[in-house]
C-alpha positions, 0 to 999 in steps of 0.5 A, spaced: 366 115 661 361 119 665 364 123 671 364 119 677 358 121 682 362 125 687 366 129 682 359 131 678 356 133 685 363 138 686 361 142 679 356 148 681 351 149 676 352 157 674 345 158 671 339 153 669 341 153 662 348 150 663 350 144 666 357 143 667 357 135 668 353 134 662 358 138 658 364 135 660 360 128 659 359 130 652 365 133 651 371 128 653 376 132 650 374 138 654 374 134 660 381 131 659 384 138 658 382 140 665 378 146 662 373 149 666 367 147 662 363 154 662 369 158 660 371 153 654 363 154 652 363 161 652 370 162 649 369 156 644 363 151 645 358 156 643 361 158 636 362 150 635 355 148 636 356 144 643 350 143 647 350 147 654 345 142 657 340 136 654 334 141 652 338 145 648 340 143 641 343 149 637 342 146 630 334 145 632 334 152 635 337 156 630 332 153 625 326 154 629 328 162 629 324 166 625 330 170 624 336 166 625 341 169 629 347 173 626 353 169 624 358 168 631 352 170 635 352 166 641 345 162 640 344 160 648 345 168 649 340 169 644 335 164 647 335 167 653 334 174 651 328 172 647 325 171 653 317 169 653 318 169 645 324 164 644 324 159 639 324 152 640 330 150 643 329 142 642 324 137 639 322 135 645 320 142 648 315 147 645 316 154 648 309 156 645 305 150 648 309 151 655 306 158 656 299 156 653 299 151 658 302 155 664 299 162 664 304 164 670 310 163 666 307 168 661 305 173 666 312 173 669 315 174 662 320 169 663 324 164 658 320 158 658 325 153 659 328 157 664 321 157 668 321 149 667 327 148 670 326 152 675 319 150 677 316 144 674 323 140 673 324 141 680 318 138 684 318 131 686 314 126 682 310 123 687 306 116 685 304 115 679 296 116 678 295 110 674 297 102 674 302 102 669 309 099 666 315 105 665 321 104 661 326 109 659 328 111 652 333 117 650 332 122 645 337 127 643 341 127 650 334 127 654 331 122 658 324 120 656 319 116 660 315 111 656 308 109 660 304 103 658 297 103 662 296 096 665 289 096 662 284 098 656 281 105 656 275 103 652 270 103 657 272 110 660 268 116 658 272 122 654 272 126 660 275 120 664 280 119 659 282 127 659 282 126 667 287 121 666 291 124 661 292 131 665 294 127 671 299 123 667 301 130 664 302 133 671 306 127 674 311 128 668 312 135 669 314 133 676 318 128 675 323 131 670 323 128 664 318 128 658 313 122 658 309 119 653 304 114 654 299 109 651 294 104 652 292 097 649 285 097 646 281 099 640 282 107 642 284 112 638 292 114 639 293 116 646 295 123 648 303 125 649 303 127 656 310 130 657 313 136 655 309 140 651 309 139 643 305 141 638 303 134 636 299 131 641 298 124 638 303 118 639 301 112 636 298 107 641 299 099 641 293 096 638 
């Protein structure tokens, strides 16, 4: 059972890369024991590959590293200390693609995920740029917004399609969860418009 909203608001997030409410929701044994979630993670949880926040998947990060961290090394600390050169922490977050899309983060030498959580993820979503139907799905603890445009883009020029893609990409970054979108018609596969990944293709609906 998820924590009551009042209880969640009492849990202070000590760092962008550790979400105490998420940690307790995902680990009811820790919640039942009444243990401080951060203390538990530092002492035991990291070594047990428990997730500190939705966008950090320990096994995925370990496999993404060019040189795997040593035995017993705290993966989250390794990720944070890797700075702008960090390996991907989750299938839905590609550090290199994020840095390529936002040169400012590269210039600061900041960890890409930390930069995202402190900047893009905190912006208000605002109105959607096109008429569309929205649906929420969950992928490995991350809420993903699926966007279906109301009309076909067959009549749009490549430049117009790119402008629509860029508008959705900007909206997705501000609304705090990845978004994928597609249109109806004979057009090629649509662009993924959420957090950057190496693959930009998402199958469209014919």
